[in-house]
C-alpha positions, 0 to 999 in steps of 0.5 A, spaced: 431 906 194 436 902 198 442 906 195 439 912 197 439 909 205 446 907 204 448 914 202 444 917 207 447 912 212 454 914 210 453 921 210 450 921 217 457 917 219 461 922 216 457 928 220 458 924 226 466 923 225 466 930 223 463 932 230 468 929 234 465 922 235 470 916 234 469 909 232 470 904 238 477 902 238 481 898 243 485 902 248 492 902 247 496 897 251 499 900 258 506 903 258 511 899 261 513 903 268 517 909 267 524 907 270 529 912 274 535 914 270 539 915 276 537 917 283 544 917 286 545 924 290 544 927 297 537 929 298 535 934 304 528 931 307 524 933 313 517 930 315 514 926 321 515 920 325 508 917 328 508 912 334 503 907 332 500 905 339 500 912 342 499 916 336 505 921 339 508 925 333 515 928 332 519 932 327 525 929 323 529 932 318 536 931 315 540 928 309 539 921 305 545 919 301 543 915 295 547 910 290 544 906 285 547 900 281 543 898 276 536 896 279 539 896 286 540 902 291 543 903 297 542 909 302 545 912 308 542 917 312 543 922 318 537 925 321 535 929 327 529 928 331 527 929 339 527 922 341 522 921 347 525 918 354 523 918 361 527 924 363 524 928 357 525 929 349 533 929 347 536 931 341 538 925 337 541 923 331 538 917 327 543 914 323 543 908 318 543 904 312 538 901 307 538 897 301 533 895 296 530 894 289 528 899 284 522 898 280 520 903 275 520 909 280 518 906 286 524 903 291 523 898 296 527 895 301 530 894 308 534 899 313 537 898 320 538 904 324 541 906 330 539 912 335 545 916 338 542 921 344 546 927 347 546 926 355 545 934 355 538 936 353 538 941 347 545 940 345 547 937 339 550 930 339 556 932 335 558 938 340 565 936 342 566 933 349 558 932 350 557 925 353 552 921 348 549 914 349 547 909 343 539 908 343 535 902 341 537 899 334 531 899 329 529 895 323 525 898 318 521 896 311 521 902 306 518 904 300 520 910 296 518 914 290 521 919 286 516 924 283 517 927 276 519 933 279 525 930 283 522 930 290 523 923 294 518 921 298 520 915 303 515 911 308 518 907 313 515 902 318 520 901 324 520 896 329 525 894 335 531 890 333 531 883 337 532 884 344 531 892 343 525 896 346 522 901 341 515 903 340 513 901 333 513 907 328 511 910 321 515 915 318 514 919 312 519 924 309 520 927 303 525 932 300 529 934 294 536 932 291 541 938 294 547 935 290 548 930 285 552 924 286 560 925 285 564 921 280 571 919 282 576 923 278 581 919 274 588 919 277 
């Protein structure tokens, strides 16, 4: 009788396995964070800047040029926005440089920024002979992620540099690589 019960239990176990039930097995260990082969190149990005205190929002767009050496990166950027002033919004360039650490597909770092404004409303700061002035210097902390499809998304928390006047902001931009990094040609 005991051998019949053992055979019956074995048959039930075989049926359960055949029906897709699997025995309890410990979950596999988590995979190591995926690393970025290379993020170097030029990215065309767009997004919004939100002033924390007022809630005012403005569009921002332009390019970010990324360079990577090992787990370190540097970024230079030239973005355009309509910067609020007491006389109304002025078309402005937001230029600067950042650097930081690559951690898997996440980039964390710091940036310094300068705002360059045209003194003539609606005119590009790069237009010849248009007077321009330099606005506040800004310091930022950044966190970025490079998605599987190549989209770079950057979150930027900004505040005025020491002695400057600037409303603290949070900027989010994202975009795709438009040009890979060029390697110098051998001479």
